[in-house]
Biopython code that builds the backbone (N, CA, C, O; Angstrom):
import numpy as np
from Bio.PDB.StructureBuilder import StructureBuilder

atoms = [
    (1, "UNK", "N", (89.805, 55.066, 99.601)),
    (1, "UNK", "CA", (89.089, 54.371, 100.464)),
    (1, "UNK", "C", (88.230, 53.478, 99.356)),
    (1, "UNK", "O", (88.116, 52.254, 99.424)),
    (2, "UNK", "N", (87.769, 54.140, 98.538)),
    (2, "UNK", "CA", (86.658, 53.773, 97.559)),
    (2, "UNK", "C", (87.726, 52.096, 96.827)),
    (2, "UNK", "O", (87.082, 51.047, 96.828)),
    (3, "UNK", "N", (88.756, 52.052, 96.458)),
    (3, "UNK", "CA", (89.451, 51.518, 95.608)),
    (3, "UNK", "C", (90.130, 50.309, 96.202)),
    (3, "UNK", "O", (90.354, 49.174, 95.781)),
    (4, "UNK", "N", (90.415, 51.047, 97.495)),
    (4, "UNK", "CA", (90.585, 49.854, 98.807)),
    (4, "UNK", "C", (89.908, 48.557, 99.043)),
    (4, "UNK", "O", (90.262, 47.388, 99.199)),
    (5, "UNK", "N", (88.649, 49.308, 99.001)),
    (5, "UNK", "CA", (87.258, 48.349, 99.310)),
    (5, "UNK", "C", (87.457, 47.384, 97.910)),
    (5, "UNK", "O", (87.623, 46.164, 97.936)),
    (6, "UNK", "N", (87.403, 48.166, 96.783)),
    (6, "UNK", "CA", (87.354, 46.979, 95.759)),
    (6, "UNK", "C", (88.435, 45.924, 95.874)),
    (6, "UNK", "O", (88.190, 44.734, 96.071)),
    (7, "UNK", "N", (89.486, 46.368, 95.757)),
    (7, "UNK", "CA", (90.332, 45.487, 95.198)),
    (7, "UNK", "C", (90.781, 44.577, 96.579)),
    (7, "UNK", "O", (91.631, 43.767, 96.207)),
    (8, "UNK", "N", (90.512, 44.433, 98.005)),
    (8, "UNK", "CA", (90.184, 43.398, 98.715)),
    (8, "UNK", "C", (89.159, 42.360, 98.520)),
    (8, "UNK", "O", (88.043, 42.526, 98.026)),
    (9, "UNK", "N", (89.649, 41.321, 98.946)),
    (9, "UNK", "CA", (88.616, 40.146, 98.710)),
    (9, "UNK", "C", (88.098, 39.923, 100.316)),
    (9, "UNK", "O", (88.662, 40.021, 101.406)),
    (10, "UNK", "N", (86.685, 39.561, 99.866)),
    (10, "UNK", "CA", (85.493, 39.260, 101.345)),
    (10, "UNK", "C", (85.819, 38.933, 102.121)),
    (10, "UNK", "O", (86.064, 37.730, 102.033)),
    (11, "UNK", "N", (86.058, 39.419, 103.199)),
    (11, "UNK", "CA", (86.342, 39.092, 104.784)),
    (11, "UNK", "C", (88.131, 39.384, 104.664)),
    (11, "UNK", "O", (88.908, 38.626, 105.245)),
    (12, "UNK", "N", (88.575, 40.447, 103.928)),
    (12, "UNK", "CA", (90.090, 40.847, 104.258)),
    (12, "UNK", "C", (90.169, 41.844, 105.325)),
    (12, "UNK", "O", (89.064, 42.365, 105.479)),
    (13, "UNK", "N", (91.057, 42.307, 106.121)),
    (13, "UNK", "CA", (91.412, 42.840, 106.830)),
    (13, "UNK", "C", (91.772, 44.035, 106.601)),
    (13, "UNK", "O", (92.461, 44.149, 105.587)),
    (14, "UNK", "N", (91.513, 45.204, 107.305)),
    (14, "UNK", "CA", (91.879, 46.411, 106.825)),
    (14, "UNK", "C", (92.393, 47.023, 108.028)),
    (14, "UNK", "O", (91.659, 47.377, 108.950)),
    (15, "UNK", "N", (93.956, 47.179, 108.023)),
    (15, "UNK", "CA", (94.439, 48.269, 109.007)),
    (15, "UNK", "C", (94.913, 50.189, 108.878)),
    (15, "UNK", "O", (95.980, 50.675, 108.503)),
    (16, "UNK", "N", (93.938, 50.727, 109.242)),
    (16, "UNK", "CA", (94.255, 51.956, 108.735)),
    (16, "UNK", "C", (94.752, 52.879, 110.125)),
    (16, "UNK", "O", (94.163, 52.622, 111.175)),
    (17, "UNK", "N", (95.809, 53.929, 110.140)),
    (17, "UNK", "CA", (95.851, 54.890, 110.581)),
    (17, "UNK", "C", (95.731, 56.225, 110.146)),
    (17, "UNK", "O", (95.886, 56.519, 108.961)),
    (18, "UNK", "N", (95.459, 57.074, 111.038)),
    (18, "UNK", "CA", (95.508, 58.798, 110.101)),
    (18, "UNK", "C", (95.670, 59.716, 111.198)),
    (18, "UNK", "O", (95.400, 59.365, 112.347)),
    (19, "UNK", "N", (96.084, 60.842, 110.926)),
    (19, "UNK", "CA", (96.519, 61.985, 111.596)),
    (19, "UNK", "C", (94.917, 62.758, 112.234)),
    (19, "UNK", "O", (93.809, 62.800, 111.700)),
    (20, "UNK", "N", (95.336, 63.230, 113.401)),
    (20, "UNK", "CA", (94.183, 64.244, 113.764)),
    (20, "UNK", "C", (94.776, 65.261, 114.331)),
    (20, "UNK", "O", (95.018, 66.266, 113.663)),
    (21, "UNK", "N", (95.138, 65.169, 115.756)),
    (21, "UNK", "CA", (96.094, 66.766, 115.869)),
    (21, "UNK", "C", (97.550, 66.697, 116.023)),
    (21, "UNK", "O", (98.290, 66.574, 116.998)),
    (22, "UNK", "N", (97.788, 66.849, 114.382)),
    (22, "UNK", "CA", (98.983, 66.257, 114.192)),
    (22, "UNK", "C", (100.134, 67.725, 113.252)),
    (22, "UNK", "O", (99.593, 68.805, 113.018)),
    (23, "UNK", "N", (101.363, 67.535, 112.919)),
    (23, "UNK", "CA", (102.154, 68.575, 112.646)),
    (23, "UNK", "C", (101.803, 69.173, 110.638)),
    (23, "UNK", "O", (100.858, 68.701, 110.005)),
    (24, "UNK", "N", (102.261, 69.660, 110.355)),
    (24, "UNK", "CA", (101.662, 69.493, 108.725)),
    (24, "UNK", "C", (102.777, 68.765, 107.962)),
    (24, "UNK", "O", (103.988, 68.986, 107.971)),
    (25, "UNK", "N", (102.025, 67.793, 107.266)),
    (25, "UNK", "CA", (103.034, 66.890, 106.350)),
    (25, "UNK", "C", (103.173, 67.253, 105.407)),
    (25, "UNK", "O", (102.186, 67.446, 104.698)),
    (26, "UNK", "N", (104.236, 67.475, 105.022)),
    (26, "UNK", "CA", (104.609, 68.021, 103.961)),
    (26, "UNK", "C", (105.509, 67.276, 102.879)),
    (26, "UNK", "O", (106.555, 67.615, 102.326)),
    (27, "UNK", "N", (104.424, 65.709, 102.741)),
    (27, "UNK", "CA", (105.325, 64.815, 101.710)),
    (27, "UNK", "C", (104.016, 64.474, 100.060)),
    (27, "UNK", "O", (103.466, 63.392, 99.858)),
    (28, "UNK", "N", (103.932, 65.120, 99.604)),
    (28, "UNK", "CA", (104.311, 66.334, 99.580)),
    (28, "UNK", "C", (103.798, 67.893, 100.157)),
    (28, "UNK", "O", (104.427, 68.943, 100.298)),
    (29, "UNK", "N", (102.411, 67.544, 100.410)),
    (29, "UNK", "CA", (101.344, 68.475, 101.023)),
    (29, "UNK", "C", (100.533, 67.842, 101.612)),
    (29, "UNK", "O", (100.317, 66.803, 100.989)),
    (30, "UNK", "N", (99.824, 67.927, 102.698)),
    (30, "UNK", "CA", (98.911, 68.112, 103.589)),
    (30, "UNK", "C", (97.475, 68.732, 103.465)),
    (30, "UNK", "O", (97.249, 69.942, 103.457)),
    (31, "UNK", "N", (96.523, 67.725, 103.369)),
    (31, "UNK", "CA", (94.942, 67.896, 103.260)),
    (31, "UNK", "C", (94.500, 67.824, 103.842)),
    (31, "UNK", "O", (93.912, 68.844, 104.202)),
    (32, "UNK", "N", (94.229, 66.310, 104.749)),
    (32, "UNK", "CA", (93.117, 66.052, 105.839)),
    (32, "UNK", "C", (93.512, 65.750, 106.752)),
    (32, "UNK", "O", (94.700, 65.437, 106.839)),
    (33, "UNK", "N", (92.749, 65.721, 107.718)),
    (33, "UNK", "CA", (92.534, 65.040, 109.313)),
    (33, "UNK", "C", (91.135, 64.424, 109.351)),
    (33, "UNK", "O", (90.130, 64.859, 108.789)),
    (34, "UNK", "N", (91.247, 63.363, 110.092)),
    (34, "UNK", "CA", (90.207, 62.967, 110.285)),
    (34, "UNK", "C", (90.033, 62.804, 111.625)),
    (34, "UNK", "O", (91.066, 62.574, 112.255)),
    (35, "UNK", "N", (88.490, 62.887, 112.548)),
    (35, "UNK", "CA", (88.515, 62.985, 113.568)),
    (35, "UNK", "C", (88.218, 60.978, 113.490)),
    (35, "UNK", "O", (88.473, 60.113, 112.652)),
    (36, "UNK", "N", (87.584, 60.988, 114.824)),
    (36, "UNK", "CA", (87.445, 59.298, 115.382)),
    (36, "UNK", "C", (86.167, 58.991, 114.432)),
    (36, "UNK", "O", (86.138, 57.895, 113.871)),
    (37, "UNK", "N", (85.059, 59.955, 114.217)),
    (37, "UNK", "CA", (83.851, 59.898, 114.059)),
    (37, "UNK", "C", (84.505, 59.763, 112.438)),
    (37, "UNK", "O", (84.932, 58.786, 111.823)),
    (38, "UNK", "N", (84.439, 60.464, 112.259)),
    (38, "UNK", "CA", (85.298, 61.147, 110.525)),
    (38, "UNK", "C", (85.601, 60.011, 110.041)),
    (38, "UNK", "O", (85.077, 59.910, 108.932)),
    (39, "UNK", "N", (86.173, 59.121, 110.310)),
    (39, "UNK", "CA", (87.180, 57.749, 109.825)),
    (39, "UNK", "C", (86.507, 57.007, 109.946)),
    (39, "UNK", "O", (86.812, 56.017, 109.280)),
    (40, "UNK", "N", (85.096, 56.842, 110.839)),
    (40, "UNK", "CA", (84.401, 55.826, 110.919)),
    (40, "UNK", "C", (83.493, 55.948, 109.825)),
    (40, "UNK", "O", (83.071, 55.065, 109.078)),
    (41, "UNK", "N", (83.200, 57.446, 109.845)),
    (41, "UNK", "CA", (82.338, 57.850, 108.097)),
    (41, "UNK", "C", (83.153, 56.803, 107.133)),
    (41, "UNK", "O", (82.923, 55.699, 106.639)),
    (42, "UNK", "N", (84.330, 57.837, 107.133)),
    (42, "UNK", "CA", (84.950, 57.186, 106.042)),
    (42, "UNK", "C", (84.738, 56.256, 105.425)),
    (42, "UNK", "O", (84.534, 56.100, 104.221)),
    (43, "UNK", "N", (84.798, 55.265, 106.649)),
    (43, "UNK", "CA", (85.108, 53.520, 106.137)),
    (43, "UNK", "C", (83.706, 53.158, 106.832)),
    (43, "UNK", "O", (83.676, 52.615, 107.936)),
    (44, "UNK", "N", (82.766, 53.430, 106.251)),
    (44, "UNK", "CA", (81.635, 52.823, 106.481)),
    (44, "UNK", "C", (81.209, 51.225, 105.617)),
    (44, "UNK", "O", (80.485, 50.340, 106.073)),
    (45, "UNK", "N", (81.751, 51.233, 104.587)),
    (45, "UNK", "CA", (81.476, 50.387, 104.089)),
    (45, "UNK", "C", (82.026, 48.921, 104.599)),
    (45, "UNK", "O", (81.580, 47.831, 104.243)),
    (46, "UNK", "N", (82.992, 49.136, 105.424)),
    (46, "UNK", "CA", (84.130, 47.849, 105.975)),
    (46, "UNK", "C", (83.185, 47.969, 107.538)),
    (46, "UNK", "O", (82.827, 48.945, 108.197)),
    (47, "UNK", "N", (83.008, 46.505, 107.725)),
    (47, "UNK", "CA", (82.761, 46.233, 109.398)),
    (47, "UNK", "C", (84.048, 46.483, 110.288)),
    (47, "UNK", "O", (85.194, 46.034, 110.272)),
    (48, "UNK", "N", (83.355, 47.399, 111.076)),
    (48, "UNK", "CA", (84.472, 47.598, 112.775)),
    (48, "UNK", "C", (84.612, 46.485, 112.961)),
    (48, "UNK", "O", (83.753, 45.618, 112.804)),
    (49, "UNK", "N", (86.220, 46.272, 113.491)),
    (49, "UNK", "CA", (86.487, 45.422, 114.399)),
    (49, "UNK", "C", (86.723, 46.379, 115.694)),
    (49, "UNK", "O", (86.056, 46.535, 116.717)),
    (50, "UNK", "N", (88.209, 47.085, 115.137)),
    (50, "UNK", "CA", (88.403, 47.836, 116.063)),
    (50, "UNK", "C", (88.943, 49.332, 115.910)),
    (50, "UNK", "O", (89.729, 49.602, 115.002)),
    (51, "UNK", "N", (88.558, 50.179, 116.706)),
    (51, "UNK", "CA", (88.592, 51.749, 116.592)),
    (51, "UNK", "C", (88.819, 53.046, 117.453)),
    (51, "UNK", "O", (87.907, 53.686, 117.976)),
    (52, "UNK", "N", (90.484, 53.421, 117.549)),
    (52, "UNK", "CA", (90.364, 54.301, 118.524)),
    (52, "UNK", "C", (91.750, 55.136, 118.645)),
    (52, "UNK", "O", (92.454, 55.355, 117.659)),
    (53, "UNK", "N", (91.969, 55.440, 119.543)),
    (53, "UNK", "CA", (93.250, 56.316, 119.838)),
    (53, "UNK", "C", (94.893, 55.328, 119.300)),
    (53, "UNK", "O", (95.528, 54.468, 119.910)),
    (54, "UNK", "N", (95.071, 55.848, 118.170)),
    (54, "UNK", "CA", (96.332, 55.606, 117.661)),
    (54, "UNK", "C", (97.734, 56.301, 119.336)),
    (54, "UNK", "O", (98.382, 55.645, 120.150)),
    (55, "UNK", "N", (97.638, 57.411, 119.174)),
    (55, "UNK", "CA", (98.743, 57.967, 119.714)),
    (55, "UNK", "C", (97.951, 58.928, 120.362)),
    (55, "UNK", "O", (97.191, 59.630, 119.694)),
    (56, "UNK", "N", (98.046, 59.063, 121.743)),
    (56, "UNK", "CA", (96.930, 60.183, 122.727)),
    (56, "UNK", "C", (97.566, 61.566, 122.776)),
    (56, "UNK", "O", (98.635, 61.960, 122.312)),
    (57, "UNK", "N", (96.726, 62.123, 123.387)),
    (57, "UNK", "CA", (96.985, 63.479, 123.286)),
    (57, "UNK", "C", (98.573, 64.250, 124.120)),
    (57, "UNK", "O", (99.122, 65.288, 123.752)),
    (58, "UNK", "N", (98.926, 63.508, 125.084)),
    (58, "UNK", "CA", (100.643, 63.708, 125.212)),
    (58, "UNK", "C", (101.437, 63.841, 124.375)),
    (58, "UNK", "O", (102.270, 64.734, 124.219)),
    (59, "UNK", "N", (101.067, 62.323, 123.371)),
    (59, "UNK", "CA", (101.994, 62.897, 121.499)),
    (59, "UNK", "C", (102.137, 63.637, 120.796)),
    (59, "UNK", "O", (103.150, 64.027, 120.214)),
    (60, "UNK", "N", (100.184, 64.201, 120.720)),
    (60, "UNK", "CA", (100.120, 65.645, 120.318)),
    (60, "UNK", "C", (101.109, 66.879, 120.764)),
    (60, "UNK", "O", (101.859, 67.570, 120.074)),
    (61, "UNK", "N", (100.832, 66.901, 122.172)),
    (61, "UNK", "CA", (100.809, 67.912, 123.056)),
    (61, "UNK", "C", (102.908, 67.767, 122.921)),
    (61, "UNK", "O", (103.595, 68.787, 122.957)),
    (62, "UNK", "N", (103.359, 66.743, 122.818)),
    (62, "UNK", "CA", (104.999, 66.450, 122.664)),
    (62, "UNK", "C", (105.463, 67.400, 121.508)),
    (62, "UNK", "O", (106.350, 68.252, 121.451)),
    (63, "UNK", "N", (104.174, 66.762, 120.256)),
    (63, "UNK", "CA", (104.873, 66.998, 119.111)),
    (63, "UNK", "C", (105.081, 68.718, 118.526)),
    (63, "UNK", "O", (105.892, 69.349, 117.849)),
    (64, "UNK", "N", (103.981, 68.932, 119.163)),
    (64, "UNK", "CA", (103.634, 70.455, 118.841)),
    (64, "UNK", "C", (104.158, 71.098, 119.902)),
    (64, "UNK", "O", (103.014, 71.326, 120.297)),
    (65, "UNK", "N", (104.812, 71.590, 120.711)),
    (65, "UNK", "CA", (106.168, 71.719, 121.598)),
    (65, "UNK", "C", (107.229, 71.750, 121.121)),
    (65, "UNK", "O", (107.950, 72.747, 121.084)),
    (66, "UNK", "N", (107.536, 70.455, 120.599)),
    (66, "UNK", "CA", (108.985, 70.694, 119.921)),
    (66, "UNK", "C", (108.913, 71.517, 118.774)),
    (66, "UNK", "O", (109.779, 72.158, 118.178)),
    (67, "UNK", "N", (107.807, 71.381, 118.605)),
    (67, "UNK", "CA", (107.760, 71.849, 116.958)),
    (67, "UNK", "C", (107.622, 73.379, 117.430)),
    (67, "UNK", "O", (107.785, 73.922, 116.337)),
    (68, "UNK", "N", (107.480, 74.149, 118.098)),
    (68, "UNK", "CA", (106.892, 75.543, 118.653)),
    (68, "UNK", "C", (108.617, 75.757, 119.181)),
    (68, "UNK", "O", (109.243, 76.781, 118.907)),
    (69, "UNK", "N", (109.088, 74.842, 119.804)),
    (69, "UNK", "CA", (110.350, 75.210, 120.640)),
    (69, "UNK", "C", (111.427, 75.484, 119.177)),
    (69, "UNK", "O", (111.908, 76.585, 118.907)),
    (70, "UNK", "N", (111.592, 74.526, 118.559)),
    (70, "UNK", "CA", (112.262, 74.728, 117.467)),
    (70, "UNK", "C", (112.159, 75.828, 116.171)),
    (70, "UNK", "O", (112.972, 76.229, 115.339)),
    (71, "UNK", "N", (110.695, 76.105, 116.452)),
    (71, "UNK", "CA", (110.710, 77.451, 115.330)),
    (71, "UNK", "C", (111.225, 78.734, 116.650)),
    (71, "UNK", "O", (111.761, 79.766, 116.247)),
    (72, "UNK", "N", (111.073, 78.597, 117.670)),
    (72, "UNK", "CA", (111.228, 80.189, 118.298)),
    (72, "UNK", "C", (112.880, 80.103, 118.597)),
    (72, "UNK", "O", (113.423, 81.081, 119.113)),
    (73, "UNK", "N", (113.693, 78.863, 118.247)),
    (73, "UNK", "CA", (114.856, 79.011, 118.812)),
    (73, "UNK", "C", (115.962, 78.741, 117.409)),
    (73, "UNK", "O", (117.186, 78.615, 117.409)),
    (74, "UNK", "N", (115.176, 78.722, 116.495)),
    (74, "UNK", "CA", (115.978, 78.708, 115.284)),
    (74, "UNK", "C", (116.070, 80.076, 114.532)),
    (74, "UNK", "O", (116.855, 80.135, 113.586)),
    (75, "UNK", "N", (115.605, 80.779, 114.745)),
    (75, "UNK", "CA", (115.429, 81.975, 114.737)),
    (75, "UNK", "C", (115.177, 82.409, 112.705)),
    (75, "UNK", "O", (115.559, 83.423, 112.122)),
    (76, "UNK", "N", (114.461, 81.261, 112.151)),
    (76, "UNK", "CA", (114.312, 81.062, 111.057)),
    (76, "UNK", "C", (115.377, 80.836, 110.263)),
    (76, "UNK", "O", (115.578, 81.440, 109.209)),
    (77, "UNK", "N", (116.239, 79.792, 110.823)),
    (77, "UNK", "CA", (117.518, 79.461, 110.175)),
    (77, "UNK", "C", (116.910, 78.138, 109.669)),
    (77, "UNK", "O", (116.706, 77.637, 110.775)),
    (78, "UNK", "N", (116.564, 77.406, 108.977)),
    (78, "UNK", "CA", (115.778, 76.469, 108.644)),
    (78, "UNK", "C", (116.645, 74.936, 108.648)),
    (78, "UNK", "O", (116.007, 73.883, 108.633)),
    (79, "UNK", "N", (118.164, 74.951, 108.671)),
    (79, "UNK", "CA", (118.533, 73.981, 108.863)),
    (79, "UNK", "C", (118.795, 73.680, 110.817)),
    (79, "UNK", "O", (119.013, 72.666, 111.480)),
    (80, "UNK", "N", (118.632, 75.103, 111.151)),
    (80, "UNK", "CA", (118.769, 74.745, 112.999)),
    (80, "UNK", "C", (117.322, 74.834, 113.287)),
    (80, "UNK", "O", (117.217, 74.655, 114.501)),
    (81, "UNK", "N", (116.570, 74.955, 112.952)),
    (81, "UNK", "CA", (115.191, 74.359, 112.387)),
    (81, "UNK", "C", (115.140, 73.022, 113.102)),
    (81, "UNK", "O", (114.840, 72.506, 114.178)),
    (82, "UNK", "N", (115.791, 72.649, 111.403)),
    (82, "UNK", "CA", (115.256, 70.655, 111.851)),
    (82, "UNK", "C", (116.423, 70.242, 112.452)),
    (82, "UNK", "O", (116.433, 69.011, 112.462)),
    (83, "UNK", "N", (117.255, 70.633, 112.878)),
    (83, "UNK", "CA", (118.029, 70.208, 114.383)),
    (83, "UNK", "C", (117.590, 70.103, 115.398)),
    (83, "UNK", "O", (117.638, 69.093, 116.101)),
    (84, "UNK", "N", (116.841, 71.620, 115.773)),
    (84, "UNK", "CA", (116.296, 71.570, 116.789)),
    (84, "UNK", "C", (115.106, 70.305, 117.116)),
    (84, "UNK", "O", (115.009, 69.587, 118.111)),
    (85, "UNK", "N", (114.290, 70.347, 115.903)),
    (85, "UNK", "CA", (113.088, 69.649, 115.549)),
    (85, "UNK", "C", (113.899, 68.054, 116.463)),
    (85, "UNK", "O", (113.648, 67.620, 117.588)),
    (86, "UNK", "N", (114.382, 67.800, 115.951)),
    (86, "UNK", "CA", (114.872, 66.040, 115.953)),
    (86, "UNK", "C", (115.365, 66.195, 117.623)),
    (86, "UNK", "O", (115.032, 65.361, 118.464)),
    (87, "UNK", "N", (116.001, 67.106, 117.862)),
    (87, "UNK", "CA", (116.733, 67.496, 119.530)),
    (87, "UNK", "C", (115.713, 67.242, 120.207)),
    (87, "UNK", "O", (115.617, 66.109, 120.677)),
    (88, "UNK", "N", (114.785, 68.103, 120.422)),
    (88, "UNK", "CA", (113.401, 68.236, 121.191)),
    (88, "UNK", "C", (112.574, 67.273, 121.387)),
    (88, "UNK", "O", (111.909, 67.080, 122.405)),
    (89, "UNK", "N", (112.598, 66.484, 120.174)),
    (89, "UNK", "CA", (111.940, 65.118, 119.931)),
    (89, "UNK", "C", (112.259, 64.284, 120.503)),
    (89, "UNK", "O", (111.376, 63.488, 120.824)),
    (90, "UNK", "N", (113.511, 64.038, 120.889)),
    (90, "UNK", "CA", (114.295, 63.210, 121.297)),
    (90, "UNK", "C", (114.288, 63.241, 123.311)),
    (90, "UNK", "O", (114.254, 62.412, 124.220)),
    (91, "UNK", "N", (114.359, 65.143, 123.126)),
    (91, "UNK", "CA", (114.366, 64.936, 124.372)),
    (91, "UNK", "C", (112.904, 65.013, 125.580)),
    (91, "UNK", "O", (112.877, 64.817, 126.795)),
    (92, "UNK", "N", (111.798, 65.385, 124.591)),
    (92, "UNK", "CA", (110.935, 65.418, 125.438)),
    (92, "UNK", "C", (109.633, 63.988, 124.606)),
    (92, "UNK", "O", (108.405, 64.033, 124.531)),
    (93, "UNK", "N", (110.191, 63.365, 124.333)),
    (93, "UNK", "CA", (109.694, 61.915, 123.884)),
    (93, "UNK", "C", (109.311, 61.105, 125.189)),
    (93, "UNK", "O", (108.197, 60.586, 125.265)),
    (94, "UNK", "N", (110.375, 60.979, 126.379)),
    (94, "UNK", "CA", (109.684, 60.006, 127.348)),
    (94, "UNK", "C", (108.312, 60.498, 128.341)),
    (94, "UNK", "O", (107.891, 59.904, 129.334)),
    (95, "UNK", "N", (107.724, 61.901, 127.664)),
    (95, "UNK", "CA", (106.693, 62.210, 128.451)),
    (95, "UNK", "C", (105.295, 61.221, 127.541)),
    (95, "UNK", "O", (104.145, 61.043, 127.943)),
    (96, "UNK", "N", (105.919, 60.736, 126.269)),
    (96, "UNK", "CA", (104.995, 60.552, 125.672)),
    (96, "UNK", "C", (104.458, 59.344, 126.577)),
    (96, "UNK", "O", (103.228, 59.327, 126.527)),
    (97, "UNK", "N", (105.036, 58.215, 127.478)),
    (97, "UNK", "CA", (104.306, 57.430, 128.136)),
    (97, "UNK", "C", (103.565, 57.706, 128.968)),
    (97, "UNK", "O", (103.092, 56.827, 129.688)),
    (98, "UNK", "N", (103.289, 58.835, 129.094)),
    (98, "UNK", "CA", (102.139, 59.233, 129.853)),
    (98, "UNK", "C", (100.932, 58.957, 129.056)),
    (98, "UNK", "O", (99.812, 58.898, 129.563)),
    (99, "UNK", "N", (101.206, 58.764, 127.615)),
    (99, "UNK", "CA", (99.945, 58.032, 127.099)),
    (99, "UNK", "C", (98.989, 56.815, 127.188)),
    (99, "UNK", "O", (97.808, 56.567, 126.943)),
    (100, "UNK", "N", (100.246, 56.091, 127.728)),
    (100, "UNK", "CA", (99.147, 54.754, 128.889)),
    (100, "UNK", "C", (98.544, 54.941, 129.294)),
    (100, "UNK", "O", (97.570, 54.188, 129.288)),
    (101, "UNK", "N", (98.541, 56.218, 130.094)),
    (101, "UNK", "CA", (97.798, 56.085, 131.658)),
    (101, "UNK", "C", (96.848, 57.228, 131.211)),
    (101, "UNK", "O", (96.106, 57.722, 132.060)),
    (102, "UNK", "N", (96.821, 57.734, 129.779)),
    (102, "UNK", "CA", (95.212, 58.699, 130.058)),
    (102, "UNK", "C", (94.673, 58.324, 128.603)),
    (102, "UNK", "O", (93.448, 58.284, 128.488)),
    (103, "UNK", "N", (95.281, 58.105, 127.722)),
    (103, "UNK", "CA", (94.243, 57.431, 126.365)),
    (103, "UNK", "C", (93.273, 57.125, 126.051)),
    (103, "UNK", "O", (92.609, 57.508, 125.089)),
    (104, "UNK", "N", (92.879, 55.793, 127.446)),
    (104, "UNK", "CA", (91.136, 55.683, 127.197)),
    (104, "UNK", "C", (90.190, 56.429, 127.683)),
    (104, "UNK", "O", (88.987, 56.170, 127.676)),
    (105, "UNK", "N", (90.817, 57.549, 128.195)),
    (105, "UNK", "CA", (89.602, 58.635, 129.125)),
    (105, "UNK", "C", (88.975, 59.089, 127.347)),
    (105, "UNK", "O", (89.440, 59.154, 126.210)),
    (106, "UNK", "N", (87.756, 59.302, 127.999)),
    (106, "UNK", "CA", (86.845, 59.705, 126.554)),
    (106, "UNK", "C", (87.482, 60.998, 125.668)),
    (106, "UNK", "O", (87.736, 61.024, 124.464)),
    (107, "UNK", "N", (87.676, 62.221, 126.830)),
    (107, "UNK", "CA", (88.245, 63.156, 126.594)),
    (107, "UNK", "C", (89.360, 63.219, 125.448)),
    (107, "UNK", "O", (89.482, 64.096, 124.593)),
    (108, "UNK", "N", (90.175, 62.031, 125.648)),
    (108, "UNK", "CA", (91.777, 62.204, 124.817)),
    (108, "UNK", "C", (91.551, 61.741, 123.636)),
    (108, "UNK", "O", (92.427, 61.160, 122.994)),
    (109, "UNK", "N", (90.203, 61.961, 123.146)),
    (109, "UNK", "CA", (90.207, 61.711, 121.713)),
    (109, "UNK", "C", (90.166, 63.194, 120.979)),
    (109, "UNK", "O", (90.549, 63.509, 119.853)),
    (110, "UNK", "N", (89.596, 63.947, 121.969)),
    (110, "UNK", "CA", (89.746, 65.442, 121.552)),
    (110, "UNK", "C", (90.625, 65.895, 120.826)),
    (110, "UNK", "O", (90.682, 66.403, 119.706)),
    (111, "UNK", "N", (91.483, 65.575, 121.825)),
    (111, "UNK", "CA", (93.164, 66.065, 121.152)),
    (111, "UNK", "C", (93.961, 64.949, 121.018)),
    (111, "UNK", "O", (94.989, 65.168, 121.659)),
    (112, "UNK", "N", (93.996, 63.863, 120.504)),
    (112, "UNK", "CA", (94.638, 62.486, 119.869)),
    (112, "UNK", "C", (95.607, 62.732, 119.163)),
    (112, "UNK", "O", (95.214, 63.856, 118.852)),
    (113, "UNK", "N", (96.717, 62.622, 118.544)),
    (113, "UNK", "CA", (97.565, 62.650, 118.097)),
    (113, "UNK", "C", (97.399, 61.825, 116.263)),
    (113, "UNK", "O", (97.862, 62.112, 115.159)),
    (114, "UNK", "N", (96.516, 60.763, 116.781)),
    (114, "UNK", "CA", (95.973, 59.864, 115.502)),
    (114, "UNK", "C", (95.168, 58.738, 115.458)),
    (114, "UNK", "O", (95.618, 57.956, 116.295)),
    (115, "UNK", "N", (94.291, 58.304, 114.953)),
    (115, "UNK", "CA", (93.388, 57.311, 115.187)),
    (115, "UNK", "C", (93.643, 55.724, 114.625)),
    (115, "UNK", "O", (94.615, 55.697, 113.870)),
    (116, "UNK", "N", (93.279, 54.971, 114.733)),
    (116, "UNK", "CA", (93.605, 53.530, 113.731)),
    (116, "UNK", "C", (91.979, 53.213, 113.645)),
    (116, "UNK", "O", (91.108, 53.592, 114.428)),
    (117, "UNK", "N", (91.852, 52.475, 112.559)),
    (117, "UNK", "CA", (90.640, 51.164, 112.385)),
    (117, "UNK", "C", (91.213, 50.212, 111.861)),
    (117, "UNK", "O", (92.140, 50.030, 111.072)),
    (118, "UNK", "N", (90.207, 49.388, 112.675)),
    (118, "UNK", "CA", (90.525, 47.718, 111.939)),
    (118, "UNK", "C", (89.143, 47.232, 111.655)),
    (118, "UNK", "O", (88.154, 47.071, 112.370)),
    (119, "UNK", "N", (89.429, 47.015, 110.158)),
    (119, "UNK", "CA", (87.827, 46.728, 109.835)),
    (119, "UNK", "C", (87.900, 45.352, 108.630)),
    (119, "UNK", "O", (88.875, 45.136, 107.910)),
    (120, "UNK", "N", (86.701, 44.590, 108.644)),
    (120, "UNK", "CA", (86.964, 43.865, 108.041)),
    (120, "UNK", "C", (85.822, 43.913, 106.481)),
    (120, "UNK", "O", (84.622, 44.137, 106.642)),
    (121, "UNK", "N", (86.262, 43.734, 105.407)),
    (121, "UNK", "CA", (85.710, 44.020, 104.117)),
    (121, "UNK", "C", (83.854, 43.235, 104.026)),
    (121, "UNK", "O", (83.739, 42.020, 103.860)),
    (122, "UNK", "N", (83.098, 43.785, 104.108)),
    (122, "UNK", "CA", (81.427, 42.950, 104.235)),
    (122, "UNK", "C", (81.698, 42.150, 103.299)),
    (122, "UNK", "O", (80.870, 41.310, 102.946)),
]
sb = StructureBuilder()
sb.init_structure("model")
sb.init_model(0)
sb.init_chain("A")
sb.init_seg("    ")
for serial, (resi, resn, name, xyz) in enumerate(atoms, 1):
    if name == "N":
        sb.init_residue(resn, " ", resi, " ")
    sb.init_atom(name, np.array(xyz, "f"), 0.0, 1.0, " ", f" {name:<3s}", serial, name[0])
structure = sb.get_structure()
């Protein structure tokens, strides 16, 4: 974040998204999760324009459920787990539209799939 701030021109706009309740990101490893408050704290040197839920709690539920189902029904076979993960992602994806109804509820921030931050370099 410090390097982003250093190389940006004054007044430049930053758009950043981060995971919160999300699966393990293995590209190559997964080290951090950010809450909304954590994200605002991390980006304190930027003037906040907007910050909120990028993907809501239903997206988190659907992703975790899909991963759980693919893990259970793959019986430890990696190729089957990968296939089932994609299968369940597609089959369960229509449920994500529920987020449009609930993502603005205050409690949705507690289990959101991810957050976004839009800010301006001071």
